[in-house]
LOLO-39200 format. One record per residue (C-alpha): x, z, y; residue in one letter. Coordinates in nm, 2 decimals, padded with zeros to 4 digits, always signed. Last residue first. Example, Ala and Ser with C-alpha at 12.3 -4.5 7.8 and 13.67 -1.06 7.14 Angstrom:
! residues 2
<<+01.37,+00.71,-00.11>,S>
<<+01.23,+00.78,-00.45>,A>
! end
This chain:
! residues 422
<<+04.96,+02.24,-05.50>,P>
<<+04.76,+02.13,-05.19>,R>
<<+04.44,+01.94,-05.22>,F>
<<+04.36,+01.70,-04.93>,V>
<<+04.00,+01.60,-04.84>,R>
<<+03.96,+01.27,-04.68>,I>
<<+03.75,+01.21,-04.37>,T>
<<+03.63,+00.87,-04.24>,R>
<<+03.68,+00.77,-03.88>,S>
<<+03.57,+00.82,-03.52>,A>
<<+03.86,+00.89,-03.29>,V>
<<+03.81,+01.19,-03.06>,R>
<<+04.18,+01.27,-03.03>,C>
<<+04.18,+01.64,-03.13>,I>
<<+03.83,+01.71,-03.26>,P>
<<+03.85,+01.40,-03.48>,C>
<<+03.51,+01.23,-03.49>,K>
<<+03.19,+01.25,-03.70>,Q>
<<+03.20,+01.63,-03.76>,L>
<<+02.92,+01.84,-03.90>,N>
<<+03.05,+01.85,-04.25>,V>
<<+03.41,+01.89,-04.14>,S>
<<+03.37,+02.26,-04.06>,C>
<<+03.33,+02.36,-04.43>,A>
<<+03.61,+02.14,-04.55>,N>
<<+03.86,+02.27,-04.31>,C>
<<+03.98,+02.11,-03.99>,V>
<<+04.31,+01.98,-03.84>,C>
<<+04.46,+01.72,-04.07>,M>
<<+04.52,+01.44,-03.81>,H>
<<+04.59,+01.10,-03.95>,G>
<<+04.42,+00.90,-03.67>,C>
<<+04.17,+00.68,-03.84>,G>
<<+04.18,+00.84,-04.18>,S>
<<+04.09,+01.19,-04.06>,F>
<<+04.25,+01.44,-04.30>,V>
<<+04.06,+01.75,-04.42>,I>
<<+04.24,+02.05,-04.58>,D>
<<+04.29,+02.29,-04.28>,S>
<<+04.31,+02.65,-04.38>,D>
<<+04.04,+02.88,-04.29>,R>
<<+04.02,+03.11,-03.98>,D>
<<+04.04,+02.92,-03.65>,L>
<<+03.68,+02.80,-03.70>,C>
<<+03.73,+02.47,-03.53>,V>
<<+04.10,+02.41,-03.51>,V>
<<+04.14,+02.49,-03.88>,C>
<<+04.48,+02.65,-03.96>,T>
<<+04.75,+02.52,-04.20>,G>
<<+05.01,+02.42,-03.95>,P>
<<+05.01,+02.58,-03.61>,G>
<<+04.78,+02.44,-03.36>,R>
<<+04.78,+02.08,-03.22>,V>
<<+04.61,+02.04,-02.88>,G>
<<+04.84,+01.76,-02.76>,D>
<<+05.06,+01.93,-02.50>,G>
<<+04.87,+02.25,-02.40>,E>
<<+04.96,+02.41,-02.74>,D>
<<+04.75,+02.72,-02.80>,N>
<<+04.86,+02.93,-03.09>,D>
<<+04.95,+03.24,-02.90>,G>
<<+04.66,+03.43,-03.05>,R>
<<+04.53,+03.55,-02.72>,S>
<<+04.57,+03.20,-02.58>,A>
<<+04.36,+03.06,-02.86>,L>
<<+04.08,+03.30,-02.79>,L>
<<+04.10,+03.23,-02.42>,R>
<<+04.07,+02.86,-02.48>,K>
<<+03.79,+02.91,-02.72>,F>
<<+03.59,+03.10,-02.46>,R>
<<+03.67,+02.84,-02.19>,R>
<<+03.55,+02.55,-02.41>,H>
<<+03.24,+02.74,-02.50>,T>
<<+03.16,+02.80,-02.14>,Q>
<<+03.21,+02.43,-02.05>,L>
<<+03.00,+02.32,-02.34>,R>
<<+02.72,+02.55,-02.23>,Q>
<<+02.74,+02.42,-01.88>,Y>
<<+02.71,+02.06,-02.01>,A>
<<+02.40,+02.15,-02.21>,H>
<<+02.24,+02.33,-01.92>,A>
<<+02.31,+02.04,-01.69>,A>
<<+02.17,+01.79,-01.94>,K>
<<+01.86,+02.00,-02.00>,R>
<<+01.80,+02.06,-01.63>,V>
<<+01.82,+01.69,-01.55>,V>
<<+01.60,+01.59,-01.84>,L>
<<+01.34,+01.85,-01.76>,V>
<<+01.34,+01.76,-01.39>,A>
<<+01.30,+01.39,-01.48>,G>
<<+01.01,+01.46,-01.71>,L>
<<+00.84,+01.68,-01.45>,L>
<<+00.87,+01.42,-01.18>,G>
<<+00.76,+01.13,-01.41>,F>
<<+00.44,+01.33,-01.49>,G>
<<+00.38,+01.44,-01.13>,W>
<<+00.41,+01.08,-01.02>,A>
<<+00.18,+00.96,-01.30>,F>
<<-00.08,+01.21,-01.18>,V>
<<-00.04,+01.10,-00.82>,R>
<<-00.10,+00.74,-00.91>,I>
<<-00.42,+00.83,-01.09>,I>
<<-00.54,+01.04,-00.79>,S>
<<-00.47,+00.76,-00.55>,S>
<<-00.66,+00.51,-00.76>,T>
<<-00.95,+00.75,-00.77>,R>
<<-00.94,+00.80,-00.40>,E>
<<-00.94,+00.42,-00.34>,L>
<<-01.24,+00.37,-00.58>,S>
<<-01.43,+00.65,-00.41>,T>
<<-01.38,+00.49,-00.07>,R>
<<-01.49,+00.16,-00.20>,L>
<<-01.80,+00.31,-00.36>,Q>
<<-01.89,+00.49,-00.03>,P>
<<-01.85,+00.16,+00.16>,L>
<<-02.05,-00.05,-00.08>,T>
<<-01.87,-00.25,-00.35>,L>
<<-01.86,-00.63,-00.37>,T>
<<-01.54,-00.63,-00.17>,T>
<<-01.37,-00.77,+00.13>,V>
<<-01.14,-00.53,+00.30>,H>
<<-00.94,-00.53,+00.62>,F>
<<-00.79,-00.18,+00.68>,P>
<<-00.60,-00.09,+01.00>,G>
<<-00.35,-00.21,+01.25>,R>
<<-00.39,-00.55,+01.42>,G>
<<-00.74,-00.57,+01.29>,P>
<<-00.85,-00.87,+01.06>,M>
<<-01.16,-01.03,+01.21>,R>
<<-01.54,-00.98,+01.25>,L>
<<-01.66,-01.20,+01.54>,T>
<<-01.96,-01.14,+01.77>,Y>
<<-02.20,-01.35,+01.98>,P>
<<-02.47,-01.36,+01.71>,L>
<<-02.54,-01.70,+01.55>,A>
<<-02.81,-01.80,+01.30>,Q>
<<-03.05,-01.51,+01.35>,L>
<<-03.07,-01.56,+01.73>,A>
<<-03.14,-01.93,+01.67>,A>
<<-03.41,-01.84,+01.41>,Q>
<<-03.58,-01.61,+01.66>,G>
<<-03.58,-01.89,+01.93>,L>
<<-03.72,-02.13,+01.67>,L>
<<-04.00,-01.88,+01.59>,E>
<<-04.07,-01.83,+01.96>,A>
<<-04.10,-02.20,+02.01>,G>
<<-04.32,-02.23,+01.71>,A>
<<-04.54,-01.96,+01.85>,A>
<<-04.56,-02.14,+02.19>,V>
<<-04.66,-02.46,+02.02>,V>
<<-04.92,-02.29,+01.81>,A>
<<-05.07,-02.13,+02.12>,T>
<<-05.08,-02.46,+02.30>,A>
<<-05.26,-02.62,+02.00>,T>
<<-05.51,-02.34,+01.99>,A>
<<-05.58,-02.38,+02.36>,S>
<<-05.64,-02.75,+02.33>,V>
<<-05.87,-02.71,+02.02>,N>
<<-06.07,-02.45,+02.21>,G>
<<-06.12,-02.68,+02.50>,A>
<<-06.24,-02.95,+02.26>,S>
<<-06.49,-02.71,+02.10>,A>
<<-06.62,-02.60,+02.44>,V>
<<-06.67,-02.96,+02.54>,N>
<<-06.87,-03.03,+02.22>,T>
<<-07.09,-02.72,+02.26>,G>
<<-07.17,-02.83,+02.62>,L>
<<-07.27,-03.17,+02.50>,A>
<<-07.50,-03.02,+02.23>,S>
<<-07.66,-02.79,+02.48>,D>
<<-07.72,-03.06,+02.74>,R>
<<-07.89,-03.30,+02.50>,G>
<<-08.25,-03.20,+02.59>,A>
<<-08.18,-03.17,+02.96>,A>
<<-08.07,-03.53,+02.98>,A>
<<-08.25,-03.58,+03.31>,P>
<<-07.98,-03.37,+03.49>,R>
<<-07.68,-03.57,+03.37>,A>
<<-07.75,-03.87,+03.58>,A>
<<-07.77,-03.65,+03.88>,L>
<<-07.43,-03.49,+03.80>,I>
<<-07.28,-03.84,+03.74>,A>
<<-07.41,-03.95,+04.07>,A>
<<-07.27,-03.64,+04.24>,P>
<<-06.91,-03.73,+04.11>,S>
<<-06.71,-03.53,+03.86>,R>
<<-06.35,-03.48,+03.97>,D>
<<-06.32,-03.12,+03.84>,S>
<<-06.32,-03.21,+03.47>,G>
<<-05.96,-03.35,+03.44>,S>
<<-05.87,-03.54,+03.13>,P>
<<-05.59,-03.40,+02.90>,Q>
<<-05.29,-03.62,+02.87>,Q>
<<-05.09,-03.45,+03.14>,Q>
<<-05.14,-03.11,+02.99>,Q>
<<-05.01,-03.24,+02.65>,Q>
<<-04.70,-03.39,+02.82>,S>
<<-04.63,-03.06,+03.00>,T>
<<-04.68,-02.86,+02.68>,L>
<<-04.44,-03.09,+02.49>,Q>
<<-04.18,-03.06,+02.76>,N>
<<-04.21,-02.68,+02.76>,S>
<<-04.16,-02.68,+02.38>,N>
<<-03.85,-02.90,+02.41>,A>
<<-03.71,-02.68,+02.68>,A>
<<-03.77,-02.37,+02.46>,V>
<<-03.62,-02.53,+02.15>,P>
<<-03.30,-02.62,+02.34>,G>
<<-03.26,-02.30,+02.53>,A>
<<-03.21,-02.09,+02.22>,A>
<<-02.94,-02.31,+02.07>,R>
<<-02.76,-02.35,+02.41>,S>
<<-02.77,-01.98,+02.47>,G>
<<-02.64,-01.90,+02.12>,L>
<<-02.36,-02.15,+02.16>,V>
<<-02.27,-01.97,+02.48>,S>
<<-02.28,-01.63,+02.31>,S>
<<-02.06,-01.76,+02.02>,G>
<<-01.79,-01.89,+02.25>,V>
<<-01.77,-01.55,+02.42>,C>
<<-01.72,-01.37,+02.09>,D>
<<-01.72,-00.99,+02.12>,A>
<<-01.50,-00.81,+01.88>,V>
<<-01.56,-00.63,+01.55>,L>
<<-01.25,-00.52,+01.36>,E>
<<-01.27,-00.52,+00.98>,G>
<<-01.44,-00.39,+00.67>,V>
<<-01.65,-00.65,+00.49>,V>
<<-01.90,-00.55,+00.22>,T>
<<-02.01,-00.83,+00.00>,V>
<<-02.33,-01.02,-00.11>,T>
<<-02.24,-01.37,-00.23>,M>
<<-02.43,-01.65,-00.06>,D>
<<-02.15,-01.90,-00.09>,A>
<<-01.90,-01.87,-00.38>,P>
<<-01.54,-01.78,-00.31>,L>
<<-01.34,-02.01,-00.53>,Y>
<<-01.06,-02.01,-00.79>,R>
<<-01.01,-02.33,-00.98>,E>
<<-00.78,-02.35,-01.28>,T>
<<-00.71,-02.69,-01.45>,I>
<<-00.50,-02.70,-01.77>,R>
<<-00.37,-03.04,-01.88>,V>
<<-00.28,-03.12,-02.23>,G>
<<-00.04,-03.06,-02.52>,H>
<<+00.26,-03.27,-02.42>,R>
<<+00.52,-03.24,-02.69>,V>
<<+00.87,-03.11,-02.61>,M>
<<+01.18,-03.15,-02.83>,S>
<<+01.30,-03.42,-02.58>,K>
<<+01.46,-03.65,-02.83>,L>
<<+01.28,-03.57,-03.16>,A>
<<+00.94,-03.50,-03.02>,K>
<<+00.94,-03.79,-02.78>,S>
<<+01.07,-04.02,-03.06>,L>
<<+00.80,-03.91,-03.30>,V>
<<+00.53,-03.96,-03.03>,A>
<<+00.66,-04.30,-02.94>,Q>
<<+00.67,-04.40,-03.31>,L>
<<+00.31,-04.29,-03.35>,L>
<<+00.20,-04.53,-03.08>,T>
<<+00.08,-04.42,-02.74>,G>
<<-00.27,-04.32,-02.62>,Q>
<<-00.36,-04.19,-02.97>,L>
<<-00.25,-03.84,-02.89>,L>
<<-00.48,-03.81,-02.60>,D>
<<-00.38,-03.49,-02.44>,A>
<<-00.63,-03.21,-02.44>,H>
<<-00.81,-03.12,-02.12>,R>
<<-00.84,-02.75,-02.05>,F>
<<-01.09,-02.61,-01.79>,E>
<<-01.09,-02.29,-01.60>,Q>
<<-01.33,-02.14,-01.35>,K>
<<-01.24,-01.83,-01.16>,V>
<<-01.46,-01.63,-00.92>,E>
<<-01.34,-01.48,-00.60>,M>
<<-01.43,-01.12,-00.53>,V>
<<-01.14,-00.96,-00.71>,G>
<<-00.89,-01.19,-00.54>,P>
<<-01.05,-01.09,-00.20>,L>
<<-00.97,-00.72,-00.24>,G>
<<-00.76,-00.70,+00.07>,A>
<<-00.84,-00.96,+00.33>,A>
<<-00.59,-01.23,+00.43>,H>
<<-00.80,-01.53,+00.33>,E>
<<-01.08,-01.41,+00.55>,L>
<<-00.87,-01.45,+00.86>,N>
<<-01.18,-01.47,+01.08>,E>
<<-01.55,-01.42,+01.00>,L>
<<-01.84,-01.52,+01.23>,R>
<<-02.15,-01.32,+01.28>,I>
<<-02.50,-01.36,+01.14>,S>
<<-02.85,-01.22,+01.22>,G>
<<-03.13,-00.99,+01.12>,T>
<<-03.20,-01.06,+00.75>,R>
<<-02.83,-01.05,+00.67>,D>
<<-02.53,-01.27,+00.77>,E>
<<-02.16,-01.29,+00.74>,L>
<<-02.01,-01.63,+00.84>,F>
<<-01.73,-01.84,+00.71>,A>
<<-01.56,-02.15,+00.85>,E>
<<-01.44,-02.36,+00.57>,R>
<<-01.14,-02.34,+00.34>,Q>
<<-00.97,-02.58,+00.11>,E>
<<-00.66,-02.55,-00.10>,Q>
<<-00.54,-02.80,-00.36>,E>
<<-00.24,-02.77,-00.59>,R>
<<-00.11,-03.04,-00.82>,R>
<<+00.16,-03.08,-01.09>,V>
<<+00.24,-02.73,-01.19>,E>
<<+00.45,-02.72,-01.51>,F>
<<+00.36,-02.50,-01.81>,C>
<<+00.58,-02.44,-02.11>,E>
<<+00.45,-02.30,-02.44>,Q>
<<+00.69,-02.18,-02.70>,T>
<<+00.78,-02.28,-03.06>,T>
<<+01.04,-02.10,-03.26>,R>
<<+01.24,-02.31,-03.50>,G>
<<+01.58,-02.16,-03.41>,S>
<<+01.67,-02.49,-03.24>,P>
<<+01.38,-02.43,-03.00>,H>
<<+01.06,-02.64,-03.01>,E>
<<+00.87,-02.68,-02.68>,K>
<<+00.49,-02.72,-02.66>,F>
<<+00.39,-02.86,-02.33>,Y>
<<+00.11,-02.77,-02.08>,V>
<<+00.06,-02.97,-01.76>,E>
<<-00.08,-02.76,-01.48>,E>
<<-00.35,-02.83,-01.22>,E>
<<-00.42,-02.56,-00.96>,V>
<<-00.74,-02.56,-00.75>,L>
<<-00.80,-02.32,-00.46>,E>
<<-01.14,-02.27,-00.30>,R>
<<-01.30,-02.14,+00.01>,M>
<<-01.66,-02.10,+00.13>,V>
<<-01.80,-02.23,-00.20>,A>
<<-02.09,-02.44,-00.32>,S>
<<-02.08,-02.48,-00.70>,A>
<<-02.00,-02.82,-00.85>,G>
<<-01.87,-02.67,-01.18>,N>
<<-01.52,-02.81,-01.20>,L>
<<-01.46,-02.97,-00.86>,Q>
<<-01.61,-02.70,-00.64>,C>
<<-01.80,-02.82,-00.34>,T>
<<-01.72,-02.72,+00.01>,T>
<<-01.97,-02.54,+00.23>,P>
<<-02.09,-02.69,+00.57>,E>
<<-02.26,-02.41,+00.76>,R>
<<-02.10,-02.14,+00.55>,C>
<<-02.24,-01.81,+00.41>,T>
<<-02.11,-01.47,+00.30>,I>
<<-02.40,-01.24,+00.25>,R>
<<-02.42,-00.90,+00.40>,G>
<<-02.27,-00.56,+00.43>,R>
<<-02.09,-00.45,+00.75>,V>
<<-01.81,-00.19,+00.78>,A>
<<-01.68,-00.14,+01.14>,V>
<<-01.36,-00.09,+01.33>,L>
<<-01.44,-00.13,+01.69>,L>
<<-01.34,-00.37,+01.97>,P>
<<-01.59,-00.30,+02.12>,L>
<<-01.75,+00.04,+02.22>,M>
<<-01.99,-00.10,+02.48>,H>
<<-02.13,-00.34,+02.23>,E>
<<-02.22,-00.07,+01.98>,L>
<<-02.59,-00.08,+02.03>,Q>
<<-02.58,-00.46,+02.01>,A>
<<-02.43,-00.43,+01.66>,I>
<<-02.75,-00.27,+01.54>,H>
<<-02.90,-00.62,+01.48>,A>
<<-02.63,-00.68,+01.22>,L>
<<-02.78,-00.43,+00.99>,T>
<<-02.67,-00.09,+00.86>,E>
<<-02.34,-00.08,+01.04>,V>
<<-02.10,+00.18,+00.91>,L>
<<-01.83,+00.27,+01.16>,Q>
<<-01.48,+00.26,+01.00>,A>
<<-01.26,+00.57,+01.07>,R>
<<-01.30,+00.69,+00.72>,D>
<<-01.14,+00.37,+00.60>,L>
<<-00.82,+00.46,+00.79>,E>
<<-00.81,+00.79,+00.60>,F>
<<-00.86,+00.62,+00.27>,V>
<<-00.58,+00.37,+00.35>,R>
<<-00.36,+00.66,+00.45>,G>
<<-00.43,+00.82,+00.11>,D>
<<-00.32,+00.50,-00.06>,Q>
<<+00.01,+00.51,+00.14>,L>
<<+00.06,+00.87,+00.03>,K>
<<-00.01,+00.77,-00.33>,A>
<<+00.25,+00.49,-00.30>,L>
<<+00.50,+00.74,-00.15>,Q>
<<+00.43,+00.98,-00.44>,F>
<<+00.48,+00.69,-00.68>,L>
<<+00.82,+00.61,-00.53>,A>
<<+00.93,+00.97,-00.55>,A>
<<+00.82,+00.99,-00.92>,S>
<<+01.01,+00.67,-01.00>,I>
<<+01.32,+00.81,-00.84>,G>
<<+01.28,+01.14,-01.04>,L>
<<+01.24,+00.94,-01.36>,S>
<<+01.56,+00.75,-01.28>,A>
<<+01.75,+01.07,-01.21>,L>
<<+01.63,+01.22,-01.54>,G>
<<+01.73,+00.90,-01.73>,G>
<<+02.08,+00.91,-01.58>,V>
<<+02.12,+01.28,-01.66>,S>
<<+02.37,+01.47,-01.45>,L>
<<+02.61,+01.75,-01.56>,F>
<<+02.86,+01.51,-01.72>,N>
<<+02.88,+01.32,-01.40>,M>
<<+03.04,+01.62,-01.24>,W>
<<+03.37,+01.54,-01.42>,S>
<<+03.58,+01.60,-01.73>,S>
<<+03.34,+01.83,-01.92>,P>
<<+03.57,+02.01,-02.17>,R>
<<+03.53,+01.90,-02.53>,D>
<<+03.51,+02.19,-02.77>,L>
<<+03.13,+02.18,-02.77>,L>
<<+03.14,+01.82,-02.89>,E>
<<+03.34,+01.94,-03.20>,A>
<<+03.06,+02.17,-03.30>,M>
! end
């Protein structure tokens, strides 16, 4: 009741700090949801490529934002230190762990980084039809969720030093070495992922492809030439040889069969060599396509284990969740602001009403707010018989003092004492 008598001194009494904070959080969340919707819109512009062999059909449209699914491979992968797995990139962090005792007796864990290693190799994305090079893979969104984590903890050898050294270290430094924690994050090779990025033509890759394809063909042609030179020529047979062969009519059929078999072996060998050359040429085309998938100057760059529809659904779900929280904080802030403003307006109206009532009775004193002796300043009806011990004002009656914690005149919080008049 006494709070209603206080006149709002400034416009700050009409504003709620918690409400304004909630409205600010709501605005920030709406901006974040809008940014997430923009990512979904940019992802819709990505051209889905079923296989890498279909990239040749899009060559006239390059550079182009595409989404390709395949396996991440590496020509010379690095080896992880903890589990020995083959990885395209890895990061190793070594931390020393200590137990620290505080003067209050509470024990906390302190970690200090002592070593960090980062290693990255040239990455490729390949499927059953070919492979393309990947650039700026470490800057792709979603990469932390794709990388695997391996952790190992090595306890400190407490018997390494003497017991006296351990006691002195604990007493003087109040920190005891617990061990070493090694954390290794790595991108394993041959992991199937979806990469969304900008596809460009790679001139270096095309020249490498030509050299790789020309090498097996030249080698096969050299092998064919050497084999043809080693074969004997049958067109230089002399007449004497022909006459000598005529009497051997009985063994002509068997000799003819032997010559046909040898000719068949030569042709089979040539066919196998040509097939091997074609297979090597196909493998060269599989190993390196003249294209590069890189981070676009403006647009999404994702590496994820999800497919393109699943990635889009995940982004939309995240945007919906952010928008729900934004609406919640917005409604909460609006309720707090309206409630505080309504409460302040009600206090202002109550103050004006009581001021008019006091003015009509002629008991209003603008100096210090003290009315005539013996009248309660709250109900303006009963006699005042309550004294506030902190300030000494006797201004309210016993019935009105039940809901008061402060003096309605000077606003000093104190105990109340009831006075009985003779």
